[in-house]
N, C-alpha and C positions, 0 to 999 in steps of 0.2 A: 334528399337533402337539398335545400334551397341555397345554391352557391352565392346568390346575391347577398346573403347575410354573413358570409365569411369573407367576401371580397374586401370590406372595409378593414378587416384585420390584416389580411395579406398586404394590402396597400400600405397600411400603417407600419408593418414590419419593414417593408422595402424602404420607406422614407427614413425611418429611424436608423436603420443600418447604413444607409447611404450617407446621412448627415453625420452620424456619430463615429462610424467605423470605416467610412469611405469604401464600402463594398456593397454589392447588390446580391443578396442571397437568392438562390434558385428555389422556387417553390416546387416541392415534390407532391405526390398524390395524397390529398386529404383522405382520412379514414375515420371510422367510428372507433373511439377508444373503448376497449373492454375495461371496465372499472377495476378489474383485478389483474390486469396485465403487468408483466415484468418489464422493466426498462433499465437503462444504464445512466440515468441522469444523476448528477451530484449536487446541483443547486437549481432551485426553481423559485421564480418570482410569481406571486399570486395576487390578483386583484378581484375582489368581490364586486358583483353588479347587482344593483337594486333598482326598483322603480316599476315600470310596466312590464319588465322582464327581470327575472332573477337568475343569477348564474355566476360564472367564474371565468377568468382569463388567466392562463398559466403559461409562462415561458420557462423552458427547461434546457439546461446545458450540462455537458460533462465538465468536470473540473478544469481540464486543460483548455477547452474552448472558452469557458468563462474567464479564465485567467488571461488568455490571449486578447479577448475583446476588451477587458478592463485595462490591460496594459496599453492598448492602443488609445483608449479613452483618456487615461491619466498621463500618458506619455512617459511612463516609467515601467520597468520590469516588475510585474507582480508575480510572486512565486507560490503564494498560498491564499486560500480563501480567508479574507479579513474584512474589516469594516468597509474599505473601499469597494470591494467586490460586492458585498451585500447591498450597499447603498446604490451602486451602479445598476445591478440587476433589478432592484426595486424601482429605480427611476426609468429603466427601459420598459418594464411592463406597465408602469404608470402612463408613460407617454403613448405606448401602443394602444392601451385601452382608451385613453382620452381621445386620441385621434380617430380610432375606430368608432367611438361613440358619435362623432360628428357625421359619420356615414350612415348612422341608424337614427337620424333625427326624428323619424316618425314615431319613435318610442321615446318616452321620457325616462332616461336612464341616469343613474348616479353611480359613481365608482367609489370604492373604499380606498383607504390607504393601503399600500402594498405590504405584503408579508413575504418573508423569505423562509424557505425550507432548504436545509443543506444536509448533506451526508450521503455516503455511497448508496445508490439504489433506494433512496428514500421513497416512502409510499405516500401518495396523495389520496386522501379520502374525498371523493367527488360528491358534490351536493345532490340530494334527491335521487330517488330510483328512476324517475321518469324524465330526467333531463339528459338528453344525449350529449355526449362529449365528442367534439370533432377535433381530431389531431391533425395538425398541418406541419409536416416535416419541412425543414429548409436545409439547403446544402450551401456551404461556402468553401472557399479554398482552405480555410482553417479547420473545417469539420462541420458536422451537422448539429442542429438544435431543433427544438420542437415548440410549437405554439398549440395550446389546447384551449378550446372554447366550449363552454356549455351555457346556453341561454334558453331558459324555459319560455315557452310561448313564441319564440322567434325561430330557433333551429329545431326542425323536426326531421325525422327519418321515415 
């Protein structure tokens, strides 16, 4: 796996979390996602990538962590997944993908509008059989979250 292609995403996550949530998440060891693996995420923000490479960027949180981060962002206690939470998670993944795109300028990439999937242990259907998905776990004092990236013709294993 070419680490230089995931570095723009790792850097973007660090900037977004520092700017919005005033924390710096620790990057844990990236791994190749098995497309049928089980997970414990309750909400995911998804951005499609098109252009010279096709793929997806997904950020996933447990309910408690998502609620904590959005409570920090809106400066009030959020107790359940609502429109504020889905909007915030969509905006976070949008900014991460947009900032990471700048680090991949040699490719002409376009990003879609964000989509949100929520529900306990929801399943993500990853695009294409031949697109490897790289999972990048992050750890914070509030708990862990995950960024997953699949980019055809850019990320290979």
